[in-house]
C-alpha positions in Angstrom: 8.6 -14.1 15.0 10.8 -16.2 12.7 13.6 -15.5 10.4 14.9 -16.7 7.2 17.9 -16.4 6.0 20.9 -17.5 3.6 24.3 -15.4 1.9 26.1 -16.3 -1.5 29.0 -18.6 0.9 26.5 -21.1 1.0 26.0 -24.5 -0.9 24.4 -22.3 -3.5 27.9 -20.5 -4.1 28.3 -18.6 -7.3 24.7 -17.3 -7.4 24.2 -13.6 -7.6 22.2 -11.3 -5.0 19.3 -11.5 -7.3 19.6 -15.2 -7.5 19.6 -15.5 -3.7 16.5 -13.6 -3.9 14.8 -16.3 -6.1 16.1 -18.8 -3.9 14.5 -17.3 -0.8 11.6 -17.1 -2.7 11.1 -20.5 -3.1 12.1 -21.0 0.2 8.9 -19.1 1.5 7.2 -21.1 -1.0 8.2 -24.5 0.5 5.4 -26.2 2.4 8.4 -28.8 3.5 10.1 -26.4 5.4 10.2 -27.0 9.1 9.0 -24.1 11.8 6.9 -22.4 8.9 5.2 -19.3 10.2 1.3 -18.5 10.0 1.8 -15.0 9.4 3.7 -12.9 6.6 4.2 -9.5 7.1 8.2 -9.3 7.4 11.0 -6.9 7.8 13.8 -8.0 5.1 17.7 -7.1 6.1 19.9 -7.5 3.2 23.2 -6.1 1.7 25.5 -7.1 -1.5 28.9 -5.7 -3.3 30.7 -6.8 -6.3 34.0 -7.4 -3.9 34.1 -9.9 -0.6 35.9 -7.2 1.0 33.9 -4.9 0.6 31.0 -7.0 1.8 33.0 -7.4 5.1 33.2 -3.8 5.5 29.6 -3.2 4.7 28.8 -5.5 7.5 31.1 -4.4 10.2 29.1 -1.9 11.6 25.3 -4.1 11.8 27.6 -7.2 13.7 28.4 -4.5 16.3 25.1 -3.1 16.3 22.9 -6.4 15.9 25.0 -9.6 15.3 22.5 -11.5 13.4 24.3 -14.8 12.8 23.7 -15.0 9.0 25.7 -11.5 8.7 28.5 -12.9 11.1 28.6 -15.6 9.5 28.9 -14.0 6.0 31.4 -11.4 7.5 33.6 -14.3 8.2 33.4 -16.0 4.9 33.9 -12.8 3.0 37.1 -12.0 5.3 38.1 -15.6 4.3 37.3 -15.3 0.6 39.0 -11.8 0.2 42.5 -12.5 2.0 43.0 -16.7 0.9 41.1 -17.3 -2.4 42.9 -20.5 -2.8 41.5 -22.0 0.7 37.8 -21.1 0.8 35.8 -22.3 4.1 32.9 -24.6 3.4 30.0 -24.7 5.0 26.9 -27.4 5.1 26.9 -31.0 2.9 25.3 -30.7 -0.7 22.6 -33.2 0.7 21.4 -30.6 3.2 18.9 -27.6 3.0 20.9 -24.3 3.8 17.8 -22.0 3.5 15.6 -23.0 6.7 13.5 -21.1 8.9 14.5 -20.4 12.4 12.0 -20.4 15.5 12.8 -16.7 17.5 10.8 -17.5 20.9 11.6 -14.1 22.4 12.6 -11.4 20.0 15.0 -9.8 22.7 17.1 -12.6 21.9 18.5 -10.4 19.8 20.7 -7.5 21.6 19.0 -4.1 20.3 15.9 -5.3 21.1 17.0 -6.8 24.6 18.9 -3.3 25.3 15.9 -1.6 23.9 13.8 -3.4 26.8 16.3 -2.7 29.4 15.8 0.8 28.8 12.1 1.1 28.9 11.9 -1.4 31.7 14.4 1.3 33.7 12.2 4.7 32.3 9.2 2.7 33.8 10.6 2.0 37.4 11.9 5.6 36.8 8.3 7.3 36.5 6.7 4.8 38.9 9.3 5.6 41.4 8.8 9.3 41.1 5.2 8.8 42.0 6.2 7.1 45.2 8.5 9.9 46.1 7.1 11.5 49.8 6.0 15.3 49.9 7.5 15.0 53.8 10.5 17.2 54.1 11.8 14.8 56.4 11.4 11.8 54.2 13.3 13.6 51.4 16.4 14.3 53.6 16.6 11.2 55.0 16.4 9.4 51.7 18.1 12.1 49.7 21.2 9.6 49.3 19.7 6.9 48.0 17.6 8.5 45.6 20.6 10.4 44.1 22.3 6.7 43.9 19.1 5.5 42.1 18.9 8.0 39.8 22.2 7.3 38.4 21.8 3.7 37.9 18.6 4.5 36.2 20.5 6.6 33.4 22.4 3.8 32.7 20.8 3.4 29.6 23.0 0.6 26.9 21.1 0.7 23.5 21.9 3.4 21.3 20.7 3.8 17.8 23.3 3.6 15.1 23.4 4.3 11.4 24.4 0.5 10.4 24.2 1.4 6.7 22.3 -2.1 5.4 18.9 -2.5 3.8 16.1 -2.6 5.9 12.4 -3.1 4.3 9.3 -3.2 6.0 7.2 -5.7 3.9 3.2 -6.6 4.5 1.4 -9.7 2.7 -1.6 -11.7 3.3 0.7 -15.0 2.2 3.5 -16.8 1.7 3.1 -16.7 -2.0 2.5 -12.7 -2.0 5.6 -12.0 0.3 7.5 -14.3 -2.3 6.5 -12.2 -5.0 7.4 -9.2 -3.4 11.0 -10.5 -2.9 11.8 -12.7 -5.9 12.7 -9.2 -8.4 15.0 -7.7 -5.9 18.8 -7.8 -6.1 21.4 -7.6 -8.5 24.1 -9.1 -10.1 26.7 -8.8 -7.2 28.5 -12.1 -6.5 28.7 -11.0 -2.5 25.4 -11.1 -0.5 24.1 -11.9 2.6 20.0 -12.1 3.0 17.6 -12.4 6.2 14.1 -12.3 6.7 11.8 -11.7 9.9 8.3 -12.6 9.9 5.7 -12.0 12.3 3.0 -9.8 13.7 3.1 -6.4 13.0 4.0 -5.5 16.8 7.2 -7.7 16.6 8.1 -6.5 13.4 7.4 -2.7 14.3 9.9 -3.0 17.1 12.5 -4.4 15.2 12.1 -1.5 12.6 12.5 0.9 15.1 16.0 -0.3 15.8 17.0 -1.4 12.6 15.4 1.2 10.6 
């Protein structure tokens, strides 16, 4: 799985959300960008607002639930923008590309997926363990205390689905150009925004959709 993302406080600041999506579509079609994916089914996660403090508020839940780097960075810039207009934070150089692909070798690097894998693993261990429990009354009596402790550990789940309030859309395309056409007309005139596009095969994206959708 790959992702490409940016926000309104990047070097191209001053752009609207709609212009941000247009830049994102250009990034998809740019063959010079490194770590470019080969499949273009996608999951689009985004939000925008007229005011910086509102954008920071919109990102509070998603940053606690699934702390994506671009959302964390946008929240920090939004807070800075709203509290100290005369001393805005700067990021990057004029000659650098702010819109780059990032390869995600293991989707479990994302916190909710790691938690979900953890819970699924515990559930599978629990199911297998139940099948191995002996019917012998003597063995059950001897193992009762260990079984109780084991069951307590296997119910200590860490993943809790959350309504984070950020827009999530699942997209399907056969090529980068097709995906770019789908997203370039999105957005609005809000000046404060953040956009993150995950691209990968359907199985990877469906797992991510299960925790973000």
